[in-house]
C-alpha positions as CSV (number, residue, x, y, z in Angstrom):
1,M,-0.1,0.1,-0.1
2,F,2.9,2.4,0.9
3,R,4.7,1.8,-2.3
4,Q,1.4,2.2,-4.6
5,T,0.9,5.6,-2.5
6,K,4.3,6.5,-3.1
7,K,4.2,5.8,-6.9
8,Y,1.1,8.0,-7.5
9,L,2.5,10.7,-5.3
10,S,5.8,10.6,-7.8
11,Y,3.5,10.6,-10.8
12,I,1.6,13.7,-9.5
13,C,4.8,15.6,-8.7
14,F,6.1,14.7,-12.3
15,L,3.1,16.2,-13.9
16,S,2.8,19.2,-11.5
17,F,6.6,19.8,-11.6
18,G,6.5,19.8,-15.4
19,L,3.8,22.4,-15.4
20,I,5.4,24.6,-12.9
21,L,8.8,24.3,-14.7
22,S,6.9,25.4,-18.0
23,I,5.7,28.7,-16.5
24,F,8.9,29.2,-14.6
25,V,11.2,28.8,-17.2
26,S,9.2,30.8,-19.7
27,A,7.9,33.6,-17.8
28,P,11.1,35.9,-17.3
29,N,11.2,35.7,-21.4
30,H,7.6,36.4,-21.9
31,N,7.4,40.0,-21.5
32,F,10.8,40.4,-23.6
33,A,9.4,38.4,-26.3
34,L,6.0,40.5,-26.6
35,A,8.1,43.7,-26.5
36,I,10.1,42.5,-29.5
37,S,6.7,41.5,-31.3
38,S,5.4,44.7,-30.8
39,N,8.5,46.5,-32.0
40,I,8.5,44.4,-35.2
41,M,4.8,45.2,-35.6
42,A,5.3,48.8,-35.4
43,Q,8.2,48.6,-38.0
44,G,5.4,47.1,-40.4
45,T,6.3,43.6,-40.5
46,T,3.4,40.9,-40.9
47,T,5.4,38.0,-39.2
48,D,4.3,36.8,-35.6
49,V,7.7,35.1,-34.8
50,V,10.6,37.0,-34.3
51,D,13.5,34.4,-34.8
52,S,15.0,34.4,-38.2
53,V,14.5,31.2,-40.0
54,T,17.1,30.3,-42.5
55,Q,16.9,27.8,-45.7
56,V,19.2,24.8,-45.1
57,N,21.0,23.1,-47.9
58,L,20.8,19.5,-49.1
59,L,23.7,18.4,-46.6
60,Q,22.6,20.2,-43.6
61,A,19.1,18.8,-44.3
62,I,20.4,15.2,-44.5
63,I,22.3,15.9,-41.2
64,L,19.3,17.4,-39.4
65,G,17.5,14.4,-40.8
66,F,19.9,12.0,-39.0
67,V,19.5,14.3,-35.8
68,Q,15.6,13.9,-36.0
69,G,16.0,10.1,-36.6
70,A,18.3,9.5,-33.9
71,T,16.8,11.6,-31.2
72,E,12.8,11.4,-31.8
73,F,12.3,8.2,-30.2
74,I,15.2,7.9,-27.7
75,P,14.4,10.1,-24.5
76,I,16.8,13.0,-25.1
77,S,14.4,15.5,-27.2
78,S,14.6,15.7,-30.9
79,T,13.3,19.3,-30.5
80,A,16.0,20.4,-28.5
81,H,18.6,18.9,-30.6
82,L,17.3,20.5,-33.9
83,K,17.6,23.6,-32.3
84,A,20.9,23.0,-30.8
85,V,22.6,21.3,-33.6
86,P,22.4,24.2,-36.3
87,V,23.2,26.8,-33.6
88,F,26.6,25.2,-32.7
89,F,27.5,24.7,-36.4
90,G,26.4,28.2,-37.1
91,W,23.8,27.3,-39.8
92,G,21.1,29.4,-38.4
93,D,17.6,28.3,-37.2
94,P,15.8,26.1,-39.7
95,G,12.6,27.0,-37.7
96,V,9.7,25.2,-36.3
97,S,7.9,24.1,-39.5
98,F,11.0,22.5,-40.9
99,S,11.6,20.7,-37.6
100,A,8.0,19.5,-37.6
101,V,7.6,18.8,-41.1
102,I,10.7,16.2,-41.0
103,Q,9.1,14.3,-38.3
104,L,7.1,12.6,-41.0
105,G,10.2,10.8,-41.9
106,S,9.9,9.7,-38.3
107,L,6.2,8.6,-38.7
108,A,7.0,6.6,-41.4
109,A,9.6,4.7,-39.8
110,V,7.4,4.1,-36.7
111,L,4.4,3.1,-38.7
112,S,6.4,0.5,-40.7
113,Y,8.3,-0.7,-37.6
114,F,5.1,-1.2,-35.6
115,W,2.7,-2.1,-38.6
116,S,1.5,-5.6,-37.1
117,D,0.7,-3.9,-33.8
118,I,-1.2,-1.1,-35.4
119,A,-3.1,-3.6,-37.6
120,Q,-3.6,-5.7,-34.7
121,I,-5.0,-3.2,-32.4
122,T,-7.2,-1.4,-35.4
123,K,-8.6,-5.0,-36.1
124,G,-9.3,-5.9,-32.5
125,M,-11.0,-2.4,-31.8
126,I,-13.1,-2.8,-35.1
127,G,-14.0,-6.5,-34.0
128,A,-14.8,-5.4,-30.3
129,V,-17.3,-2.7,-31.5
130,S,-19.1,-5.0,-34.0
131,T,-19.6,-7.5,-31.1
132,A,-20.0,-5.0,-28.4
133,D,-16.8,-6.9,-26.7
134,Y,-15.8,-3.7,-24.7
135,D,-13.4,-6.0,-22.4
136,S,-10.9,-6.2,-25.3
137,Q,-7.6,-4.9,-24.5
138,D,-7.2,-3.9,-28.3
139,F,-10.2,-1.9,-27.9
140,W,-9.2,0.1,-25.0
141,L,-5.7,0.3,-26.0
142,A,-7.1,2.2,-29.1
143,V,-9.5,4.4,-26.9
144,G,-6.3,5.3,-24.8
145,I,-4.1,6.3,-27.8
146,V,-6.8,8.5,-28.9
147,V,-7.6,10.1,-25.6
148,G,-3.9,10.3,-25.0
149,T,-3.5,12.5,-27.8
150,I,-6.2,14.8,-26.9
151,P,-4.0,17.0,-24.3
152,I,-0.7,17.6,-26.6
153,V,-2.9,18.4,-29.7
154,T,-5.1,21.1,-27.6
155,L,-2.1,22.7,-26.1
156,G,-0.4,22.6,-29.5
157,L,-3.2,24.3,-31.3
158,M,-3.5,26.9,-28.5
159,L,0.2,27.8,-28.7
160,K,0.1,27.9,-32.6
161,V,-2.9,30.1,-32.5
162,F,-2.6,32.5,-29.8
163,E,1.2,32.8,-28.6
164,P,3.6,31.6,-31.8
165,A,6.1,34.3,-30.8
166,F,6.0,33.3,-27.2
167,Y,6.7,29.6,-28.3
168,E,9.7,30.7,-30.5
169,N,11.4,33.1,-28.3
170,S,10.6,31.8,-24.8
171,L,10.1,28.1,-24.9
172,R,12.7,27.3,-27.9
173,S,15.5,29.8,-26.1
174,M,18.7,27.8,-25.6
175,G,18.6,28.6,-21.8
176,S,14.9,27.2,-21.5
177,I,16.0,24.0,-23.2
178,A,19.4,23.3,-21.2
179,I,17.1,23.8,-17.9
180,V,14.4,21.5,-19.2
181,S,16.8,18.7,-20.3
182,I,18.3,18.8,-16.7
183,V,15.1,18.7,-15.0
184,M,13.8,15.8,-17.3
185,A,17.1,13.7,-16.6
186,L,16.3,14.2,-12.9
187,L,12.6,12.7,-13.4
188,L,13.8,9.9,-15.5
189,A,16.3,9.1,-12.8
190,L,13.4,9.5,-10.0
191,A,11.2,7.1,-12.2
192,E,14.0,4.5,-12.7
193,Y,14.2,4.3,-8.9
194,V,10.6,4.6,-7.8
195,G,9.0,2.3,-10.5
196,N,9.4,-1.7,-10.2
197,H,9.2,-2.5,-14.0
198,K,6.8,-5.5,-13.7
199,R,4.3,-4.7,-16.1
200,N,4.5,-5.7,-19.7
201,F,2.4,-4.9,-23.0
202,Q,-0.4,-7.1,-22.1
203,D,-1.1,-5.4,-18.8
204,L,-1.7,-2.0,-20.7
205,T,-5.1,-0.2,-19.7
206,L,-6.8,2.9,-20.7
207,K,-5.4,4.4,-17.5
208,D,-1.8,4.3,-19.1
209,G,-3.1,5.9,-22.2
210,I,-4.4,8.8,-20.0
211,L,-1.6,9.1,-17.7
212,L,1.0,9.0,-20.7
213,G,-1.2,11.3,-22.8
214,L,-0.9,14.0,-19.8
215,A,2.7,13.4,-19.7
216,Q,3.1,13.8,-23.7
217,A,1.4,17.0,-23.4
218,L,4.6,18.3,-21.4
219,A,6.7,17.7,-24.6
220,I,5.2,21.1,-26.0
221,I,8.1,22.5,-24.1
222,P,11.1,22.0,-26.3
223,G,13.9,20.1,-24.3
224,V,11.3,17.8,-22.5
225,S,11.3,15.1,-25.2
226,R,7.8,13.5,-26.1
227,S,9.3,9.9,-25.9
228,G,11.1,11.2,-22.7
229,S,8.3,12.5,-20.8
230,T,5.9,9.4,-21.9
231,M,8.7,7.0,-21.1
232,T,9.2,8.4,-17.7
233,A,5.5,8.5,-16.9
234,G,5.3,4.8,-18.0
235,L,8.2,3.8,-15.8
236,F,6.3,5.9,-12.9
237,N,3.4,3.7,-13.7
238,N,5.3,0.5,-13.3
239,L,5.7,-0.4,-16.8
240,D,8.8,-2.5,-18.1
241,R,11.2,-0.4,-19.9
242,A,10.8,-1.6,-23.3
243,T,6.9,-1.7,-22.8
244,A,7.0,1.7,-21.9
245,A,9.0,2.7,-25.1
246,R,6.7,0.8,-27.2
247,F,3.6,2.2,-26.0
248,S,5.3,5.8,-26.2
249,F,6.1,5.2,-29.8
250,L,2.3,4.0,-30.5
251,L,1.0,7.0,-28.5
252,G,3.1,9.2,-30.5
253,I,2.0,8.3,-34.1
254,P,-1.4,10.7,-34.0
255,A,0.6,13.6,-32.7
256,I,3.5,13.3,-34.7
257,A,1.3,13.0,-37.9
258,L,-1.0,16.1,-37.0
259,S,2.0,18.2,-36.0
260,G,4.0,17.3,-39.5
261,L,1.0,17.6,-41.5
262,V,-0.2,20.9,-40.4
263,E,3.3,22.6,-40.6
264,L,3.8,20.9,-44.0
265,K,0.5,22.6,-45.1
266,D,1.6,25.8,-43.8
267,M,5.0,25.5,-45.7
268,I,3.1,24.6,-49.0
269,D,1.0,27.6,-48.6
270,T,3.9,30.1,-48.0
271,G,5.9,28.6,-50.6
272,A,8.7,27.3,-48.4
273,A,8.3,24.1,-49.3
274,S,8.5,24.3,-53.1
275,S,11.6,26.4,-52.6
276,G,13.6,24.1,-50.5
277,L,11.9,20.8,-51.8
278,I,15.0,18.8,-52.6
279,S,16.6,19.9,-49.0
280,L,13.1,18.9,-47.6
281,L,13.1,15.4,-49.4
282,G,16.7,14.7,-48.3
283,A,15.7,15.5,-44.5
284,L,12.7,13.5,-44.6
285,I,14.4,10.3,-46.2
286,S,17.5,10.6,-43.7
287,S,15.0,11.2,-40.9
288,A,13.0,7.9,-41.9
289,V,15.8,5.6,-42.2
290,F,17.6,6.7,-38.8
291,S,14.4,6.9,-37.1
292,Y,13.8,3.2,-38.1
293,L,17.3,2.2,-36.8
294,A,17.0,4.1,-33.6
295,I,13.7,2.5,-33.0
296,A,15.0,-1.0,-33.6
297,W,18.2,-0.3,-31.2
298,L,16.2,1.2,-28.5
299,I,13.7,-1.8,-28.0
300,K,16.3,-4.3,-27.9
301,F,18.7,-1.9,-25.7
302,L,15.8,-1.6,-23.2
303,Q,15.2,-5.3,-22.9
304,R,18.4,-5.8,-21.3
305,R,19.5,-2.2,-20.0
306,S,18.0,0.8,-17.8
307,T,17.7,4.0,-18.9
308,W,20.4,5.7,-17.0
309,I,22.7,6.2,-19.9
310,F,19.8,8.6,-21.0
311,V,19.9,10.3,-17.6
312,W,23.5,11.0,-17.7
313,Y,23.5,12.2,-21.2
314,R,20.6,14.6,-20.7
315,L,22.6,16.0,-17.8
316,G,25.6,16.6,-19.6
317,F,23.7,18.1,-22.8
318,G,21.9,20.7,-20.3
319,V,24.9,21.6,-18.5
320,F,27.1,21.8,-21.8
321,I,24.6,24.5,-23.3
322,L,24.5,26.4,-20.1
323,A,28.4,26.6,-19.8
324,A,28.4,27.5,-23.8
325,L,25.8,30.4,-23.0
326,A,27.9,31.5,-19.9
327,L,31.2,31.5,-22.0
328,E,29.2,33.2,-25.2
329,W,30.2,30.2,-27.3
330,I,26.7,30.6,-28.8
């Protein structure tokens, strides 16, 4: 009983701390971002995002596709790395749209790798509805994935519609990414300590979809990592590591698809997709290939080992960025 209470208290702390962190990290920059936005509007510009976005060439796009593929499903934050890598190499910021669109390569990889699981869950859900067998695990897994997608989609749309400049200038700042990365490393370490890692894929329920869906919504903050937040929540909920990763990947399919398709539409509407079509295709192919390899590697890795290597990596990543900022390297 004590262990069960401890588990749920830890999980509540995880979600609450993530929400508080998002407010704390972004608040100091909010007024600054709004002030700059007002400045630009006063000068006659029509854009809502003040960070400059640069066009990437084919080689840069392939490298960024590798970064996306190698980090999307590993709990170290693809968004953070897609922001940090171009900054350190001096390429400029490829922007939110480019980063979101090349996630479609990762989507293709996860659909390919988990096609049998997806087919089984879909078939099971349809069969359960047609026979009114609502005790079917496939039915509740499908419902859990749908319900678990709602929080991140809702928050994402709110940010895109109401505060795009706030997202670019506050949440995507290098300082914010560094701090968030360190905090999420500590939470992942806590999850490793608290969880018993005994529940497998056959033990998944609707509750897992809801809890991991709430955790996934924290990934709106760059540096949190969608796979990192959901895997951390899964470990808190006593899932074994491989199951937490597997369900995290399945849960992420709708969110990745919606985010990528919305930004792709924006790029097509603005003409950005056609002007950089070759680079975009190169990034998508690179992203798909390396995403598939990363999924296959991570599932096998977590069947035998813990997530501590990612804890230490995230701590080092965050500290390195803070040091680079302090030393004015970036």
